[in-house]
C-alpha positions in Angstrom: 8.2 4.7 -22.4 5.2 2.1 -22.3 5.9 2.1 -19.0 5.9 6.0 -18.1 2.4 6.5 -20.0 1.0 3.7 -17.9 2.1 5.6 -14.8 1.3 8.6 -15.5 -2.3 7.7 -16.5 -2.4 5.6 -13.1 -1.2 8.8 -11.4 -3.6 11.3 -12.9 -7.0 9.0 -12.4 -5.7 7.9 -9.0 -5.4 11.5 -8.4 -8.9 12.3 -9.8 -11.2 9.5 -8.4 -9.9 11.0 -4.8 -11.3 14.1 -6.0 -14.0 12.8 -7.8 -15.3 10.7 -4.5 -14.9 14.3 -2.4 -17.2 16.2 -4.4 -19.9 13.1 -4.7 -19.2 12.5 -0.6 -20.3 16.3 0.0 -23.4 16.5 -2.4 -24.7 13.5 -0.8 -24.3 11.2 -4.2 -23.4 7.8 -5.7 -19.9 7.0 -4.4 -17.3 5.1 -5.8 -16.2 2.2 -4.2 -13.0 1.8 -1.5 -11.2 -1.2 -4.0 -11.8 1.3 -7.0 -9.9 3.8 -5.2 -7.3 2.0 -4.6 -6.9 0.1 -7.8 -4.7 2.3 -10.0 -3.0 3.5 -6.7 -1.8 -0.5 -6.3 -1.0 -0.1 -10.5 1.8 2.5 -9.9 -0.7 5.6 -9.5 -0.1 6.0 -5.2 1.7 9.6 -5.2 -0.9 10.9 -7.2 -3.5 9.2 -4.9 -1.8 9.9 -2.0 -1.6 14.0 -3.7 -5.4 14.1 -4.1 -6.2 12.2 -0.8 -4.7 15.3 0.9 -5.2 17.4 -1.6 -8.8 16.7 -0.7 -9.1 16.0 2.6 -10.8 12.6 1.5 -10.4 9.2 3.7 -7.5 10.7 5.7 -9.7 9.4 8.3 -9.2 5.6 7.3 -5.9 4.0 8.4 -5.1 2.4 4.9 -5.4 4.8 3.3 -4.0 7.7 5.9 -0.7 5.4 5.6 -1.9 2.7 2.8 -1.5 5.3 0.2 1.9 7.1 1.3 3.9 4.0 2.0 2.4 2.2 -1.5 4.1 6.0 -3.1 7.5 5.3 -1.0 7.4 1.4 -2.4 6.9 2.7 -6.2 9.6 5.9 -5.8 12.3 3.8 -4.5 11.5 1.3 -6.9 11.4 3.3 -9.7 14.8 4.6 -8.5 16.1 1.3 -8.1 15.1 0.3 -12.2 16.6 3.4 -13.3 20.2 2.8 -11.3 20.0 -0.5 -13.3 19.6 1.2 -16.4 15.9 -0.9 -16.9 13.7 2.3 -17.8 
């Protein structure tokens, strides 16, 4: 149960950070660092970060976002499927 809250929070924060950074980019405001944008996807929020990246059309020109987020998302989903099949979730 604790893991589900952590994953939900990481996904929500990754999604929101992508939207917030896009909003700031359009307005020329102070931006969120790329390291921070990668933090929550690395903590299990890659599906949310990927969704935010493509929904907000943000950071899609950078190969490490365009390929990194989706690959992380696939790896995280496969890992969750594995854990579920072993009865660990």
